[in-house]
N, C-alpha and C positions, 0 to 999 in steps of 0.2 A: 381617337382617330378611331376609324371603322377598317376591319381588317381582311380583306382578300387572300386568299389560297387557295394554289394549284393543290390539289389533290389528288392522285395517281394509282388508280388501278385498270392497268392495258389501254383506257382513255384517260383525255384528262378534264376534271372536270372542278367547277367554281365551289372553295367551300367560305360562307359568310360568316363571319365571327362576328358577334355583336359588341357596342361601346368596349375599347381598349385604351384605359388608363393608365402615364407612366408617372411614377411617383418618384420622388427625391428627395433627399434629406442635405442641408447644404446649399451650396451652388448648385444649382439644380441646374442637367443638360437640357436643354433645349431638343425635345423630341415629340414632332405631332405628325410626322406620317409614321408607314410602316418604312420606310426608306430609310428614316431618322434611327428609326427602334435597330434594323438591320446593319448603320454603322455605327450606332454604338458599340453594340453585339463584338462588331468586327476588328475593331481599334480594340477591344479588350483581349480577342483572340489573340490578337497582336502582339499584345504587352506580355501575355502568356508565353507565347514561342519564345521571344525575349528573354523574359528569366528561364527558361528551358534551354536557350540556343544560344545565346548572346547576341548580340544586335548586331552583327556583320551577317549572320547568313539568315534574318527577318529580310533582309534587303530583297531577298531571290522571289521571285517571279513564283517560285512552287509553292513557296510556304503563305504567301499572301495569297495565293488562290486556296491553299488550305485553310486558312484561317476565316475567309469569307464561309467556306462550304458549312465550315463549326460553326460559325455566326447564324447561318440561315436554317440549321440546326437546330439550337438553341431557341432562336424565334419559335419554329414550327412545336415545338414542346411546350413554349410558352402557352400559345396560345392553343393548339390541337387539345391541352392535355385539361381542358376545359368543356363545360357543354358551352355550343354554340351559340345560344340564346343568354347566357349569362354575360354578366359585365365583367371585361378583364381588368384586374390590376398588376402592374407590372414594377418594379422594384427597380431603379435605376442607381446607379452607383451615385455619391455625392461628387467625386472625379473619376477617371478612368486609372481606377483600383486593376492591378494585374490579378489574374485569377491561376492556379493551377491548370494543366490540362488534364489530370486527372482529378480535379476535384468533385468530391462528391455530396458536395453545397449543393442543397435542393433548389438554391436559387436557379443553376444550372443542370438540370438533370437531362440535358440534349446533350453536352462535351460530355457529362460523365457515361453516356449510352456508346456516342463515337470512343471513347477514348476504349473501353472495354470491348469494341468490333474491332479496335487497329492492335489489342492486345492478341486477342486471338488469333488473327491474319500473319500478324508476326509470327506468333507460335508455329503457326501448320506451316509456314512456309521459311521458316529455319528447320523443319524436320525434314523439308521435300528437299532442300540445299545440303542436309549430315547424307541421305538418301544420295543424291547426286556425285558426293564425297566416299560413298560406300562407309561410311562411318555406322552408318542403322542399313539393316536389309528395307527394302520397299515394303510397304505397310500392305498387309495382308486384304484380300477380299475381305467386304462386311459377313456374307456369311459363313467365313474361314476365323472368324474372331471370337473367343471365349468370353461374351459379354457377362457372364458369372463371377469372373474375378473383379469386376464392379461392386465392391464392396463397401466405401464410403458412403454414410448417410446421404450425403450434399451429393453423389453422382445420381442418385435416384431419383435425389429434387429437383434437381436439374431437369432429368428425363421426363419424371412422371406430371409435374407442374409446371413444366414449360414446355420441352420441347413436345409432347404430348396432346398439350392443350392449346398450342399456339390455334390450330385449325376452328376449338371453340372460340376464340376471343373474336376472330375473323367475324365468325357468323353472328356473333351480338353487336359485333361494330354497326353494323347495317342487317334487319329483320325486318321480313315482309311481315305485314299483319293486313285482317281483311279492312274496309273502310266501305260499308253497303255493298254494291255489286261490284265493288272494284280492289284493287290493295293500292297500301301504300308502302314508302320505306320509311322507317325510324331509324333514323341515325346515333350512335352513341361511340363516335370515333374516340374520344378520349380512351376508350378501355385500350387501343394498339399503342399511346404512348405509356400509358400505365401499365402497363404489362411490361414493358419493355425497359423502364425503368425498375423493378421491381426485379427484373428478369438477370440487368447488370448488375445489381447487388450482392445478386446470388454468385455470378457467376465471379465478381471481384472477392469474395471470399474463399468461393474454392477453390480458385486461381493464386491468393498468396497464401494460401495451407497446403498444395500438393504441389510438388515438384510432378512435373511432367515428362520432360525429357530428360529423364534416367539415363545412367552406366549403359554401355550396349553389353550389358552380359546377358546369358541366353533366357536366364530363369527372371531377367526382370521384363524382358522385349513385350509378353503376353499381356500384360496388364500394359503398359503404356500402350497399346494399338487400338488395347479397349478404349484407353481414355481418349485416344488421338479422334477416334471413329464416333463418339460418344462428342468432341468439342466440333469436330464437324457438322455433326446436325445443330449442334449448337449456335455456329454461326451462319448456317445458313437460314435457320428459323429469324437472328435478326438481321440478318441482308432482306428476306423477304417484310417483313413487318417496318425496317427503315422505308423500302422501296413503297409500302402502301401511303407511306408520309411522307412520296414522294423528296426523302433526303438519300442522298450516294452518300455511302460511308468511306470511308478513309481506311485504305489497308495500312498505314504508317503517319503517324502523328508527325 
């Protein structure tokens, strides 16, 4: 099948992806159109939600909408992570086997990125709620935060290699070059999804190792505030990159 995708940057444009082949071992699932592929991924996401929450909650319209959005993200990552002119081979399950929503399996990088965005969103929302309950004082203004307290190597890795590098990734994904007396645009769309996958692995590593919301002790709050500002910037970069891929992230899975 040939896939046609909406690629959004203020205005909507169409991106033509070359030949896409879907392969499967065992009893192959039929997948001859883009809609077929999205349907297969949606059913897989529904099974993942069933594993996480049980069968009853999965029947709700909200969960179905989340599964659909997760599936679209998975498919867009599968197609846009390759050169548009290259043939794409997509592995399908022999049966509708389930996956975990937090899986870092390279077969589902889109789900992994969406999961890490939702984790950050939940963390920042939890902090805001705790501030409203006066467990924590309000988050200080950016200019009043001591960022020298960020002494963990991974914190500076996130800032220097991802947050500050994001504008360069966007520039490299669409470059103007001279052609005769005119100009042409050379697209390298795969740079954005590839950036997001690496970024998500770095976020996951940091998040699993560092406790962000610490007890509300005065000597611990300045470092927590610096980390929250860092993660707010991290979340914003992820949001901007997902928007470039026409993906609406989920604040909660």
